[in-house]
Residue, then its C-alpha position, 0 to 999 in steps of 0.5 A: m664329828r663322825h658325819q664329817i669323816s668319810a670312809l673311802e676306798g683305801r690302799p693295802y700298802p703300806l701297812g699302818a697309818t699313812v697321812i696322804g693329805r692335810h685331811e686324809v689318812n690311809l689305814a691298812a692292817v692284816l686282821p685274820g679271822k672272820e670277826d667283824c673288824g674296822v678302825i677306832l678313832y680317839p679324838h683328842g680332847e674328847t671322850g668316846e671313840l669313833r668306829f669305822p667298819f671294814q667292808s668285804s670290798d675293803r679287803i685285798g688278799s689278807v689286808f683290810c684298808m680304807k681311807l678316812s677323809g675330812l679329819s685332821p690326822a694330828g687330832y686323833d689316835y687310832n686302833f683296830y678292832k676285831g670282834d670284841e678285841v681292840v688291836t694296837d697296830p703292830c705297824a704304828k709309827r708311834i705308840l701312845g699310852g705306854g707310860k714311863w719306863g717300868e710302869r704298866a700302861d694306863g689303859t689301851l695302847r694306841g697308835a698316833l695317826a701323824a707325827p710332827a714334821f722334822d727338819w733333817a737339814g740335808d742329813r743322809p746316812l754316812r756310808t762309812p766302809l766296813c773296813d773303816t768302822v769301829l762299832y760301839l754297842l750300847h743300851v740306851r738307858g744303861f749308857t747314861k742312867h747312872a748319876s755319874s753320867g753327867v748328862r741332863a737327859k739320863g737314860t734317853f736318846e738325848g743322853i746319847a747325844e750329850k755324850i758325843s764328845y766322849l764318843k769322838e774322843l774315844g774314836v768310835t765311828a758307829v753306835e749299835l743300839m740294843p733294841a730301841y723300838e717300842f717293846p713292853e719291858l714288864e715281864e709276866p711273873k713266873p712260877q717258883g722253882v722253875s727255869m726261865a725256859e720252863a716259865a716261858a711255856h707257862y706264861r699264857d696260863k698265868l699260874p696262881e703260884a707265880d712270884a709277886g710282881p713282874k720283872i723288867n726285861f731290861w735288854g728288850y729282846k722280844k717282840g715289839y712295835y718295830f716301827a716306833p721308837k721307844a717312848s720311855y727312851a725319849r726325854g720329851g713328849d715325841p720319841t720320833a723327834s728325839f730319835k731323829g734329833m739324836v741321829k742328826r747330831l751323831h751324823e753331824n759328828g761322823i758317827e753312824v747309827i746301827m739298830q738291833f732288831y729281834f724277830p722271834g719265829d712268829v714274825p712274818p718274814a715279809l715284815v722284816p724288810e718293811v721294818l728296815r726300809h722304814w727306819v732307813c727312810e724315816y730315821h736315816i739309820d745307817g745299818a741294822h743288826l738282825m737277831g732272832e729266829g724269824v730273820p729272812a737274811g737273804l730277803a733283807a740282803s737282796d733288797p735294793l733299797l738296803a744295798e747301802t745299809k749295813l746289815f749284820c746277821q749270824d749268816f747270809p746266803a752271800d753267793a745267792v745274794r751277790g752271785p757266786g764269788q761276786e764282789p759287791e759294789f758296797k760291802n754292806l753285809a757282815y757276819y756277826r758270830d761268837s767264834f772270834l770271842y771264844d777263840m781269842r779268849r782261849f788264846l788270850k788265857g794261854d790254852e793249847d792249840m789256839l795259835s792257828s785259830a787266832l791267826y785266822h781271826l786276825r786276817n779273816n775278812p771275807k770277800q763278799a761280806g765283812v765280819v764283826n769281831y768282839m771280845t765281849n757282847y751284851e750277854g756274857f762277861s764284860l771285859a773287866d769280868m772276863v779277867s776276874y771271874e771264871r764262874r757266873h755269879n747271877e744270883e741277883n737274877g732270881e734263878e738260883n744262878r742257873d741262868g746265863l752262859p755256863y762257859n765263858a772261856s774266861w780266866n780270873c788271873g788267880v783269884e775269883g772276883k774282887t781282890r787287893k792282891k797287887s800282882v793279880l790286879e796288874l795281871r788283869q790290867r795287862q790281860m785287858r790291854n791284850a784283849a783290846a789289842l787282839l780286837l783292834f788289830a784284827q782285820g775285821t770290823p771291831m766292836l767295843t761293848a760300852g763301858d769295857e774301855f774303862g773297866f766297867s764290871r757287872g760283878g760277875n753277872n753274865n746274864p743281867w737281862c733283868q737288872d735295871n740298876a747299877v749292874n747295867w748302868l755304866d759307872w762313869r767315875l771309872v773313866k778317871r779311875n781307869g784312865a790309863f786303860l781308857q787311854f790305851v784303848k784310845d791310842a789303839i783305835r787311833l793307831r788302827k784308824s791312822h794306818p790303812i794297812l791295819h784295816r784293809p777293805e779286802e782280805l790279805t793274801m799272804m802273797d807278793f802280788i804287786a812285786a813289792g819284795y814282801p807279801d802283804l802279810s807274813y808270819h815269823g817265829e824265832d826265825a824270820w819267815r818261819l813259824s811253828v803253829g804246833k799244839t804248844s805254840r802260843g806266840a807269833g810275829v805278824m808283819y804287814c807290808g805297808r806298800y799294799a796301802k796308801t795313807d794319802r792316796r800316794a804315800d805308802d803306809d808303814f810296815f807293821y810287826i805285831a808280836y803276840n806272846m800269850h805264853w807266861e814266859e818271855k819269848r824272842l821273835a825274829l824281826p824281818k829285814l826292812p828295806a834300806g833306810l828303815v828300822w823297827s820302832v816300838v809304838m805300843d807294848t801291853a806289858r806296860e801301862g803307859q807308853p813304851e820306852a823309845s826303842v829301835g831295832d836294826n834289821g835281823m835283830k830279835v824283839r823281846v816280848e814279855g810273857r802274856s803281852i803284845k808288842i807293836l812295832k812299825s817301820m821308821k826312817i833311820p834316825a841318825k847315821e848308822g853306827k851312832k847312838v840315838e839319844g833317848v832310844t834303847a836297843l830292842 
């Protein structure tokens, strides 16, 4: 077959294999060093291989390239070689030979020259504004692998698509996938009696006293083949079609797809924008969360092709990207930091001197870039564990409970771990409702971690990176068992989405800049318009003026008053006077498992807020003539 294939002058860009005709493919790779190098082809259905050496004339800069003509790309796999070393293309669009999840590769990994065509049927990224986005962080395998998930394709991209009706009912608008590109999940064994950090330094040496058997890197935060979807996350034989099919179905239901990418420090910075462009153009993803030490955030943020792609990162040089103080046409950048998590957890458990920080996070919404808020993440305690454990319980990881975060800003509500004590269980449920309310009624972009909405527990393990089992596989039986809390989360998301004053595209100013008679945001304490934020203060009334937002482009939104009380004793907070014809009505109360008692408050009254609870009120038209009793309604 070799005499039928011609090696011609190629192009150095893009890297990897690019089909340019029915019988032609361009190959380009960075192969440093002075060894002889070239392309290896593996014909399907035949033994042996074909080698095509690069010539000195095939090199442009540090890139070797050639065009192979006279072959059917779908009939071959490929690798590069450098001296005696076989190099799997880091830019391969599809990786073959990786085997099933948790199994070692059978032979050398290879890249596919071509992928089957896919009918997108007009699909495009959704461009949901950050202010309207509700994120849902999930692990592809862990989301549906458990037998209780009820899906056919457990632990796969197809499994996510089977859960679309659940995601829509929950109310989320975007899924954020933990690493779903191709990565080797088997870890090198580590020496006995050393930490993971110490072991990492010795992996290359493969010490003989290492533990027997590799661990599974369940999370996937490591260097990988960034251009290829993970084959073991696909039900069928083609992961490219599996991933695209999932994206297409999610888009059809109004749900975006955000991809996490972990780039260690040895990844060339120029590669990162290339990876993002590929996934946006080839897979129609709506955004990317950039992680790791090798993230050129400014370079990615300033790429014009990514100007309408959501980009999340620890930090962005916003002034350099946008220009000092310049507001973007499409707000696509968002800060992704743990500060909300720690400050709000401390406020939640009643620590001193946290009220000012909590109020800041509730209104924080930077002009040039958004902010992603979360109470939990992939590492650290789940929501149920956050109110059940104060110490990490990571013994199952095999590190003598030395791994994972030593401090979680958590409170166990009086008992460490499992208990049958009714008062403790009720308090934990209330604290979970409080945490959900703190998250979903803050002005940034909220992110739920999958399973938190129905109380999934990891048994106190705050670093389950290597647990490919029920520690990380969501137990869907909890949907029924913890149905009341799940309904609370659904109701809170629905309330947020229904009222634009609760999720503004810009930061609220605390000024009356449209002469509405009220500022857009105001704070209240025991007296209206006056709030103490001293060291021992643990509560506040936060009012949002609905006249600063339109519900249907014409009608003003409602006024909202959210009474926060993280003290263990009941508080009474003053209700500001509303415009004529309006009164306050309670719509949510975290002190109760179900819907709050119907209640209405006249202007100038105070609202009673139980200890460790949040009460949400909105304005409503006076339901009856003033001075007459309203059936079924109680006073505040």
